[in-house]
N, C-alpha and C positions, 0 to 999 in steps of 0.2 A: 727932679724927676728926669730920667733919661728917655730919649726917644729912640726907638728901634726902627731902623730902616731896612729895607730888603734890597738886595742886589740880585739882579737877574743874570744868570750865566747862560741863558738859552741863546740860540742863534737868532739874530734879527729876522723879521718876516721877509724882507726883500732878499736876503741871502738864503734863507731857508727854502723859499719858493723855487729858487734856481737849482738847489741841490736835490730836491725830492725826486724829480723825474730821472736824472741820471743814476741815482742810487737805486731807485726802483727797477730800472732797466738792468742794472748790474746784478741786483739780487735775483731777478727773474732769470737772467742768463745762467747764473751759478746753480740755481735750483734745477733748471732744465738739464744743465751739464751733468750734475751729480746724479740725477734720476736716470739719464741715459747711460752714463759711464758704469753705474753699478747695477743696472738691470740684468738679472741673471738669464733672461730669455734671449737666445740668439737663434732665430729661425734658420739662418744659413747653415748652422751646425746640424740641423735635423733634416735638411733637404736631401732627398734621395731621388734620383732620376730613373733608376731602374737599369736593366741591362741595355747595352748599346749594340751597334751593328757588329762589332768584332765578336761579342759573345754569341750573338745569333748565328753568325757565320760558323763559328766553332761548334756550336750545338747542332747545326744542320749537317755538318760533316760526320758527326757521330752516328746519326740514324742510318 
């Protein structure tokens, strides 16, 4: 009768523990980057200050 053994290809615990945090931070960075880069809302494109002093001076001369 033959014995079947199993070989583990996973990363050892001491190495895995050292990789989790940097990979999680990298993943969080990319998620935030993608969310910000492809967000269609740009408030600075919709900002209008209204007429300035030059416009008011020009309109005052008309009257």
